[in-house]
Backbone bond lengths (Angstrom), bond angles and torsions (degrees), N, CA, C in turn:
res aa  C-N    CA-C-N  psi(-1)  N-CA   C-N-CA  omega(-1)  CA-C   N-CA-C  phi
1 M - - - 1.452 - - 1.484 108.32 -
2 P 1.415 122.30 130.51 1.357 121.42 -176.27 1.534 106.04 -70.83
3 T 1.434 116.98 157.66 1.409 123.64 175.58 1.540 106.80 -72.49
4 D 1.389 113.31 163.66 1.433 119.20 177.76 1.643 111.57 -53.51
5 A 1.287 114.91 -36.67 1.477 118.48 -175.90 1.592 107.57 -77.57
6 E 1.279 121.53 -15.23 1.403 120.51 -178.49 1.548 114.18 -106.63
7 R 1.291 113.88 8.09 1.511 120.00 168.75 1.401 115.83 -56.20
8 P 1.387 119.90 137.51 1.438 122.19 169.14 1.546 110.28 -64.00
9 S 1.342 115.92 165.95 1.500 120.10 179.50 1.570 110.33 -63.03
10 S 1.257 115.63 159.96 1.489 122.27 -178.82 1.477 113.85 -58.42
11 S 1.419 112.09 -33.84 1.512 115.60 179.24 1.528 113.39 -72.03
12 V 1.335 117.88 -32.53 1.436 124.69 170.45 1.517 115.13 -60.09
13 E 1.440 110.09 -46.39 1.480 115.36 177.97 1.509 112.13 -67.71
14 D 1.288 118.23 -31.39 1.459 119.60 -179.51 1.542 104.32 -66.83
15 Y 1.294 119.41 -44.47 1.503 121.44 -174.36 1.585 108.21 -63.80
16 L 1.304 113.05 -46.30 1.555 116.61 -178.30 1.527 107.30 -61.16
17 R 1.282 116.32 -40.72 1.502 115.53 -177.99 1.530 111.04 -67.02
18 A 1.285 117.62 -39.87 1.450 126.31 178.57 1.491 109.10 -58.89
19 I 1.376 114.50 -50.06 1.560 125.22 -179.71 1.503 104.89 -52.22
20 H 1.404 117.82 -53.47 1.373 123.90 -169.50 1.525 107.17 -66.68
21 G 1.299 117.10 -41.14 1.503 121.81 -178.18 1.509 110.93 -59.30
22 L 1.270 116.44 -42.98 1.519 121.61 -176.91 1.576 107.19 -64.47
23 S 1.388 111.72 -52.02 1.527 117.51 -172.76 1.487 107.07 -68.58
24 E 1.294 122.82 -26.94 1.436 120.94 179.74 1.493 111.38 -73.72
25 R 1.284 120.15 -27.08 1.422 126.07 174.35 1.534 112.65 -79.68
26 G 1.365 115.18 -11.85 1.492 119.64 -177.58 1.564 108.26 81.32
27 E 1.245 118.81 21.04 1.415 123.23 174.89 1.384 114.30 -90.41
28 P 1.351 125.47 150.87 1.477 127.20 177.82 1.495 107.20 -65.16
29 V 1.333 111.25 138.99 1.580 116.61 -179.78 1.518 100.15 -109.44
30 T 1.350 120.62 102.89 1.444 127.00 176.92 1.444 108.22 -132.93
31 N 1.373 119.14 169.33 1.392 123.27 179.14 1.584 109.89 -61.74
32 A 1.386 113.97 -26.36 1.523 113.94 176.53 1.507 114.35 -68.15
33 T 1.442 108.68 -45.74 1.459 114.68 -177.56 1.426 114.44 -68.50
34 L 1.271 117.70 -36.45 1.435 124.64 177.39 1.571 111.32 -67.49
35 T 1.375 118.03 -38.69 1.498 124.12 175.47 1.527 106.80 -59.04
36 Q 1.266 114.37 -44.54 1.520 117.12 -178.73 1.432 112.93 -73.36
37 R 1.243 125.51 -34.96 1.501 130.71 -178.91 1.557 111.32 -73.88
38 L 1.283 116.05 -39.46 1.436 124.16 -177.98 1.522 113.94 -91.84
39 G 1.286 116.04 -15.63 1.590 116.76 178.29 1.488 107.29 68.24
40 L 1.335 124.70 36.07 1.452 124.73 177.52 1.468 108.40 -116.34
41 S 1.359 117.55 175.82 1.455 121.77 -179.94 1.558 106.61 -81.59
42 P 1.429 113.34 153.40 1.439 118.73 176.65 1.548 114.24 -53.49
43 S 1.381 113.83 -40.90 1.470 117.36 -176.56 1.533 109.32 -70.01
44 S 1.255 120.34 -37.56 1.502 119.68 173.39 1.499 115.08 -60.74
45 V 1.367 116.03 -40.67 1.457 124.27 178.67 1.602 107.64 -64.69
46 S 1.223 112.91 -54.06 1.466 116.44 -179.76 1.527 112.00 -53.29
47 G 1.328 117.36 -50.37 1.495 119.85 -179.51 1.504 109.60 -60.43
48 M 1.408 121.74 -41.12 1.447 120.53 -179.06 1.582 111.61 -65.69
49 I 1.418 114.04 -39.87 1.469 116.17 177.27 1.482 110.38 -57.42
50 N 1.231 120.70 -46.30 1.364 125.90 -179.71 1.582 114.00 -59.89
51 K 1.351 111.78 -38.69 1.459 118.24 174.00 1.488 112.05 -65.63
52 L 1.367 119.93 -42.84 1.387 127.06 179.25 1.513 111.38 -59.23
53 A 1.402 112.17 -45.04 1.479 117.25 177.99 1.542 113.68 -61.81
54 Q 1.359 114.26 -39.94 1.486 118.64 178.26 1.594 113.14 -67.61
55 L 1.284 115.47 -25.24 1.513 124.72 175.77 1.437 111.91 -80.32
56 G 1.389 119.82 -10.50 1.472 124.81 -174.85 1.499 113.83 75.94
57 L 1.228 118.65 25.40 1.535 120.62 -173.24 1.576 106.82 -101.66
58 V 1.287 119.36 -21.69 1.486 118.77 179.44 1.552 105.90 -141.34
59 T 1.218 114.09 157.70 1.523 123.88 165.85 1.549 105.78 -107.49
60 H 1.341 113.57 140.41 1.477 117.00 178.71 1.524 109.25 -151.42
61 V 1.366 116.55 126.45 1.423 118.54 164.01 1.535 107.76 -108.66
62 R 1.333 110.73 144.29 1.500 114.29 -172.65 1.474 107.97 -59.59
63 Y 1.350 113.51 141.56 1.417 125.15 -179.59 1.572 112.76 68.33
64 R 1.199 119.09 9.58 1.489 120.64 -177.44 1.569 104.72 -125.67
65 S 1.367 116.35 176.63 1.456 125.66 -173.40 1.454 105.56 -67.13
66 V 1.373 111.83 151.91 1.571 125.18 167.33 1.494 104.85 -93.26
67 E 1.236 112.27 133.27 1.494 119.82 173.82 1.588 113.97 -128.13
68 L 1.262 113.31 141.33 1.445 119.11 175.72 1.476 114.59 -68.40
69 T 1.352 119.59 133.28 1.495 119.53 170.15 1.536 107.63 -76.32
70 P 1.347 119.57 168.76 1.406 117.01 174.74 1.541 113.21 -53.17
71 Q 1.310 116.87 -45.22 1.549 115.62 175.60 1.498 112.72 -59.65
72 G 1.234 121.68 -37.76 1.383 127.52 -179.11 1.625 112.09 -66.04
73 R 1.331 109.18 -41.04 1.472 116.77 178.45 1.519 112.97 -66.77
74 R 1.376 115.44 -37.74 1.465 119.70 -178.68 1.477 106.77 -68.20
75 L 1.372 120.01 -39.77 1.557 117.35 176.62 1.341 115.06 -69.34
76 A 1.385 121.35 -33.84 1.385 126.23 166.77 1.514 114.97 -50.51
77 Y 1.318 115.55 -52.74 1.466 124.49 175.78 1.532 110.85 -57.19
78 D 1.291 118.46 -41.61 1.494 120.16 178.70 1.521 112.34 -62.87
79 V 1.310 116.21 -39.44 1.522 113.02 -179.97 1.523 111.41 -79.99
80 L 1.266 114.46 -31.76 1.522 118.39 172.41 1.471 108.12 -62.64
81 R 1.383 125.50 -44.02 1.375 121.59 178.39 1.536 109.44 -54.44
82 R 1.354 115.41 -56.00 1.391 115.42 179.90 1.477 119.18 -57.48
83 H 1.322 116.00 -37.11 1.453 119.45 178.26 1.590 113.68 -64.04
84 R 1.367 110.36 -48.99 1.429 113.15 -177.07 1.557 116.86 -72.48
85 L 1.328 113.05 -27.87 1.548 115.67 175.85 1.522 108.21 -68.83
86 I 1.351 114.63 -41.87 1.410 115.95 177.97 1.484 115.01 -59.45
87 E 1.350 115.07 -45.93 1.475 118.82 176.03 1.544 110.99 -53.23
88 L 1.333 118.11 -43.92 1.464 120.62 -173.29 1.519 106.90 -73.14
89 F 1.299 116.09 -38.71 1.509 118.08 179.21 1.570 112.83 -61.63
90 L 1.277 111.23 -35.64 1.528 118.81 -179.04 1.604 108.84 -67.82
91 V 1.330 113.28 -39.17 1.436 118.83 -174.58 1.690 105.88 -85.08
92 E 1.242 118.36 -42.24 1.543 115.49 -176.40 1.555 112.01 -77.84
93 I 1.254 115.07 -44.43 1.489 117.31 -176.30 1.524 118.57 -92.66
94 L 1.337 113.43 -34.71 1.588 120.86 -175.89 1.463 111.61 -104.98
95 D 1.316 119.00 2.62 1.523 122.15 168.70 1.591 109.15 66.87
96 Y 1.268 120.30 29.53 1.376 124.05 168.07 1.540 107.64 -68.09
97 S 1.426 117.76 156.68 1.428 120.21 166.17 1.561 107.33 -93.43
98 W 1.418 115.04 160.84 1.399 122.75 -175.54 1.505 110.63 -61.57
99 D 1.329 120.54 -21.34 1.540 121.94 -177.86 1.459 110.66 -88.02
100 E 1.463 119.76 -2.81 1.360 118.57 -176.66 1.576 113.66 -106.74
101 V 1.290 117.49 -9.85 1.464 119.28 -167.80 1.429 118.42 -94.15
102 H 1.294 122.30 -12.77 1.504 120.03 -176.73 1.557 111.97 -68.14
103 T 1.300 113.86 -48.11 1.460 113.46 -178.32 1.600 112.38 -64.95
104 E 1.301 116.58 -38.30 1.397 122.44 174.65 1.594 112.29 -56.63
105 A 1.308 115.93 -48.45 1.415 119.94 176.04 1.396 113.89 -65.16
106 D 1.361 119.19 -40.85 1.479 120.65 169.02 1.551 114.35 -41.92
107 S 1.321 115.49 -44.74 1.456 123.39 -175.84 1.475 113.47 -73.62
108 L 1.341 114.33 -38.21 1.510 119.13 -168.17 1.545 108.43 -95.13
109 E 1.291 120.30 -19.93 1.475 119.96 -176.04 1.480 115.59 -56.36
110 H 1.487 115.60 -29.84 1.463 115.71 -178.89 1.430 112.24 -96.22
111 A 1.312 122.08 1.37 1.428 122.05 -175.46 1.599 110.82 -110.77
112 V 1.300 117.61 -25.13 1.433 116.38 -177.31 1.517 114.45 -73.30
113 S 1.274 120.78 154.78 1.437 122.75 -176.95 1.492 107.82 -87.29
114 D 1.289 116.31 162.10 1.569 117.61 173.22 1.412 112.85 -65.14
115 E 1.398 116.34 -34.23 1.392 122.18 177.23 1.595 114.15 -58.69
116 L 1.337 113.42 -45.76 1.428 119.54 174.47 1.510 113.22 -60.56
117 I 1.282 113.38 -43.00 1.543 116.00 -179.90 1.432 111.36 -63.39
118 E 1.254 120.24 -38.91 1.486 123.33 172.72 1.488 114.89 -57.90
119 H 1.431 114.58 -44.74 1.394 117.36 178.24 1.586 112.73 -66.44
120 I 1.258 113.75 -35.09 1.565 121.89 173.64 1.544 107.98 -58.18
121 S 1.310 118.44 -48.80 1.401 124.34 -172.87 1.493 107.98 -68.82
122 A 1.344 119.81 -38.23 1.377 118.83 178.77 1.553 113.78 -71.50
123 K 1.376 112.70 -38.63 1.479 116.27 176.59 1.469 111.89 -60.72
124 L 1.457 120.36 -32.96 1.415 122.82 179.24 1.537 114.37 -87.71
125 G 1.312 114.19 3.32 1.548 116.64 179.48 1.472 111.08 82.03
126 H 1.297 122.03 29.50 1.421 127.13 -176.78 1.564 113.98 44.65
127 P 1.332 114.65 66.95 1.500 118.22 -170.37 1.545 108.49 -75.17
128 A 1.360 106.44 162.81 1.531 112.62 -176.53 1.521 112.45 -97.93
129 V 1.350 117.98 -20.51 1.432 122.50 -174.13 1.480 112.14 -135.44
130 D 1.313 121.02 156.65 1.418 122.29 -179.07 1.627 110.32 -96.32
131 P 1.286 118.76 -169.80 1.465 115.43 -175.87 1.508 113.21 -70.78
132 H 1.224 116.85 -10.70 1.511 119.45 179.57 1.539 109.13 -100.49
133 G 1.279 117.61 0.87 1.529 118.46 -177.34 1.559 112.68 89.73
134 D 1.322 118.74 -1.10 1.528 121.91 -178.73 1.510 105.56 -73.49
135 P 1.370 114.52 134.87 1.486 120.54 179.72 1.525 108.60 -66.05
136 I 1.443 116.18 141.11 1.406 124.44 -179.70 1.542 103.01 -97.52
137 P 1.403 120.03 124.66 1.360 123.57 176.90 1.521 109.37 -67.73
138 T 1.380 118.58 142.64 1.522 119.63 178.75 1.567 106.94 -75.07
139 A 1.247 110.60 168.61 1.540 119.21 178.67 1.423 112.58 -60.49
140 D 1.299 122.65 -24.59 1.358 124.09 179.72 1.658 111.45 -95.60
141 G 1.258 115.50 7.43 1.488 116.34 173.92 1.417 115.47 91.97
142 Q 1.283 121.82 22.54 1.543 128.54 -176.48 1.521 106.97 -101.60
143 V 1.330 118.02 140.18 1.439 120.50 172.68 1.533 111.51 -130.97
144 S 1.304 118.87 126.92 1.335 125.77 174.66 1.547 115.57 -94.68
145 M 1.202 114.67 103.86 1.479 115.93 -173.87 1.474 112.64 -89.39
146 P 1.356 120.11 125.91 1.461 123.99 179.88 1.490 112.91 -73.19
147 K 1.392 111.34 145.71 1.461 118.12 177.85 1.595 110.93 -78.35
148 T 1.276 110.51 104.55 1.504 114.73 -174.12 1.638 106.24 -137.20
149 K 1.334 115.11 166.31 1.378 120.91 168.94 1.578 108.70 -133.98
150 L 1.340 108.56 144.27 1.455 115.35 174.86 1.560 109.70 -58.67
151 L 1.346 117.31 143.45 1.405 120.82 179.70 1.505 112.12 -58.84
152 D 1.402 114.51 -36.70 1.510 116.46 -176.47 1.519 111.73 -72.37
153 Q 1.380 119.41 -0.24 1.491 124.70 -174.59 1.519 108.92 -107.77
154 I 1.297 112.68 -6.20 1.574 114.99 -170.03 1.565 111.01 -98.93
155 E 1.262 114.60 139.34 1.445 121.24 -174.05 1.578 112.36 -77.22
156 P 1.259 120.91 153.26 1.491 125.11 174.74 1.472 107.08 -56.00
157 G 1.321 119.28 150.13 1.364 124.09 -178.80 1.556 115.01 88.78
158 T 1.264 119.46 -6.95 1.517 124.87 -179.30 1.495 110.32 -89.50
159 V 1.335 112.13 134.99 1.459 121.68 176.97 1.510 108.85 -109.01
160 G 1.337 122.11 136.92 1.369 123.68 177.39 1.577 113.08 -155.46
161 I 1.289 113.17 -171.71 1.411 124.06 -177.51 1.642 107.76 -115.27
162 I 1.315 124.01 135.44 1.396 124.10 173.54 1.630 105.13 -72.12
163 A 1.367 109.63 120.79 1.554 113.28 -171.12 1.476 106.95 -115.57
164 R 1.341 125.56 -24.10 1.334 125.93 -171.23 1.472 111.20 -157.79
165 V 1.343 117.26 144.50 1.501 124.85 173.23 1.429 108.96 -124.21
166 W 1.404 117.30 112.73 1.434 122.14 -173.63 1.578 112.67 -81.18
167 D 1.357 115.34 -20.88 1.566 112.79 -173.90 1.598 103.78 -91.55
168 T 1.334 110.33 141.00 1.453 116.53 174.36 1.504 112.83 -103.62
169 D 1.300 121.80 12.72 1.432 123.15 176.25 1.542 110.79 -65.71
170 S 1.277 111.88 124.71 1.516 119.32 -176.31 1.560 113.73 -56.70
171 D 1.365 111.86 -44.44 1.495 119.09 -178.70 1.582 112.17 -60.85
172 L 1.468 108.14 -39.60 1.482 111.29 179.65 1.547 111.88 -66.00
173 L 1.308 113.91 -45.19 1.482 120.24 179.64 1.477 114.38 -60.93
174 R 1.280 118.92 -38.19 1.443 122.82 171.03 1.456 112.39 -61.12
175 Y 1.364 118.40 -44.33 1.461 123.19 -178.64 1.460 109.29 -63.32
176 L 1.399 118.43 -36.68 1.402 120.90 179.17 1.625 110.95 -66.50
177 T 1.357 110.37 -43.41 1.500 113.44 179.69 1.500 108.62 -63.73
178 E 1.298 118.83 -46.55 1.560 115.36 -179.93 1.464 117.10 -59.65
179 H 1.404 116.86 -24.22 1.515 121.09 178.62 1.410 114.27 -101.81
180 G 1.330 122.92 9.88 1.390 131.06 173.65 1.585 114.90 75.19
181 M 1.347 113.40 21.79 1.419 117.71 -178.27 1.506 111.64 -98.79
182 T 1.347 115.65 67.57 1.457 128.11 -173.02 1.439 111.06 -109.50
183 L 1.370 121.18 160.97 1.487 122.28 177.29 1.556 114.06 -52.31
184 G 1.226 110.52 133.97 1.586 115.52 -178.12 1.513 114.18 90.64
185 S 1.383 117.54 -10.20 1.417 115.37 177.66 1.513 113.35 -73.11
186 R 1.389 114.16 143.22 1.558 117.72 169.79 1.484 110.51 -72.48
187 I 1.346 112.24 138.87 1.509 119.46 173.87 1.410 110.53 -139.76
188 E 1.390 117.22 133.85 1.383 128.40 -178.23 1.509 104.01 -114.23
189 I 1.349 114.85 133.99 1.527 120.63 174.38 1.499 110.94 -94.49
190 V 1.301 120.31 105.77 1.379 123.09 -169.49 1.519 112.82 -84.51
191 E 1.378 111.80 -50.41 1.458 113.82 -175.23 1.490 108.01 -159.23
192 R 1.439 113.99 152.21 1.479 115.77 173.86 1.540 103.45 -115.58
193 K 1.308 112.04 119.60 1.488 119.19 177.73 1.467 111.97 -62.21
194 P 1.299 114.38 141.76 1.514 119.32 -178.06 1.666 116.36 -66.22
195 F 1.185 113.88 170.04 1.567 118.12 172.27 1.559 109.35 53.56
196 G 1.337 118.81 46.04 1.356 125.60 174.00 1.534 109.96 68.56
197 G 1.308 119.40 28.27 1.491 120.64 175.08 1.534 110.14 -75.30
198 P 1.353 117.97 -178.09 1.388 127.46 -173.74 1.565 107.21 -79.18
199 L 1.283 110.32 162.50 1.614 119.55 165.41 1.473 107.29 -83.29
200 V 1.384 115.30 139.99 1.348 126.67 168.44 1.447 109.18 -97.62
201 V 1.350 114.51 121.40 1.510 121.60 179.28 1.464 112.62 -127.82
202 R 1.405 113.64 156.66 1.458 115.14 168.74 1.549 107.84 -118.87
203 V 1.311 117.53 136.50 1.378 120.51 -169.66 1.564 105.20 -124.36
204 G 1.411 113.47 130.86 1.461 117.38 -178.64 1.499 105.94 113.90
205 E 1.349 108.58 176.60 1.532 120.26 179.14 1.547 110.37 -87.97
206 P 1.273 123.09 135.12 1.452 122.26 175.28 1.504 111.91 -61.96
207 P 1.272 126.05 151.55 1.505 121.82 0.00 1.564 109.45 -88.95
208 E 1.326 120.67 7.13 1.434 121.70 -176.03 1.538 111.35 -80.63
209 A 1.228 117.69 -11.78 1.536 117.11 -173.91 1.496 112.14 -55.27
210 E 1.348 107.53 147.55 1.546 114.54 -174.48 1.469 108.64 -109.57
211 T 1.282 121.10 143.64 1.470 124.90 178.56 1.662 107.87 -86.10
212 H 1.307 113.42 137.63 1.388 114.34 172.00 1.620 112.67 -138.01
213 F 1.203 116.00 153.12 1.473 120.62 175.85 1.589 109.77 -105.22
214 V 1.365 110.91 113.43 1.476 118.43 -168.18 1.461 110.05 -105.04
215 G 1.335 118.43 125.28 1.436 123.95 -178.37 1.536 109.26 -85.23
216 D 1.368 115.40 176.80 1.523 121.94 -171.07 1.484 108.19 -62.88
217 E 1.347 123.25 -41.02 1.454 120.44 -177.60 1.488 113.98 -57.18
218 I 1.269 115.59 -49.71 1.480 120.66 179.76 1.556 110.41 -70.14
219 A 1.350 120.25 -42.08 1.451 120.31 173.25 1.461 116.46 -52.18
220 A 1.379 118.29 -32.97 1.459 124.36 -176.98 1.434 109.11 -92.21
221 A 1.432 122.62 -6.17 1.406 121.26 176.75 1.579 118.90 -98.22
222 L 1.306 106.83 -10.08 1.598 113.31 -176.61 1.500 113.05 -103.90
223 S 1.282 121.54 130.50 1.502 122.87 169.98 1.457 107.30 -109.63
224 I 1.337 116.18 136.21 1.354 130.24 -171.31 1.479 112.01 -112.33
225 S 1.402 119.30 135.62 1.416 123.22 170.85 1.488 104.38 -91.64
226 V 1.277 124.14 110.90 1.420 131.85 -176.51 1.528 109.82 -69.68
227 Q 1.320 118.25 128.72 1.517 120.49 175.60 1.413 104.97 -85.77
228 T 1.323 121.17 141.21 1.383 131.85 -178.17 1.533 113.12 -115.06
């Protein structure tokens, strides 16, 4: 882990986290997808990718995907560790809700010292996941990926537990809360409506489970730990 003084700039860290986030979802990592994810101009993204390649943090062949090098991946894990521990601290200690913490962590992740992060981790009992179920890298750069499936990839008749929410949109997270679709909730996939229709799911423990019609955006945002 680099020392606080050796950290890359906040913009470099933002790019590394974005690249990792896209690849973690199995999405293509290109200048176009990074432009969309970061909300920046194509020329800015192109310039930063060239800079990251010169720094040895990514490999990039023109018109092909951008990939993190081992050094780039380690730096991405460092910033992810800070971000996700801050989110959990805000929820567990300061009573934030899970829809409030992403923007706060975005601001704080570049400013906190490594010493403070390790104190936060110890205070929280060295947790494995953040409030959204995202895995928290360890201090030595290891990540334990839970075995889950996206809701939109699960067949009707399957029962599981909501284990991760990929979307950080506050409105979506509040909607999930209002409808009981939070981490640890039981979910049963009842039916997939034809012709691109919604998924029909039951959320909660029987007999109190409630039926919901879930559209594509939510179905692509929830990861489920399938019960066997």
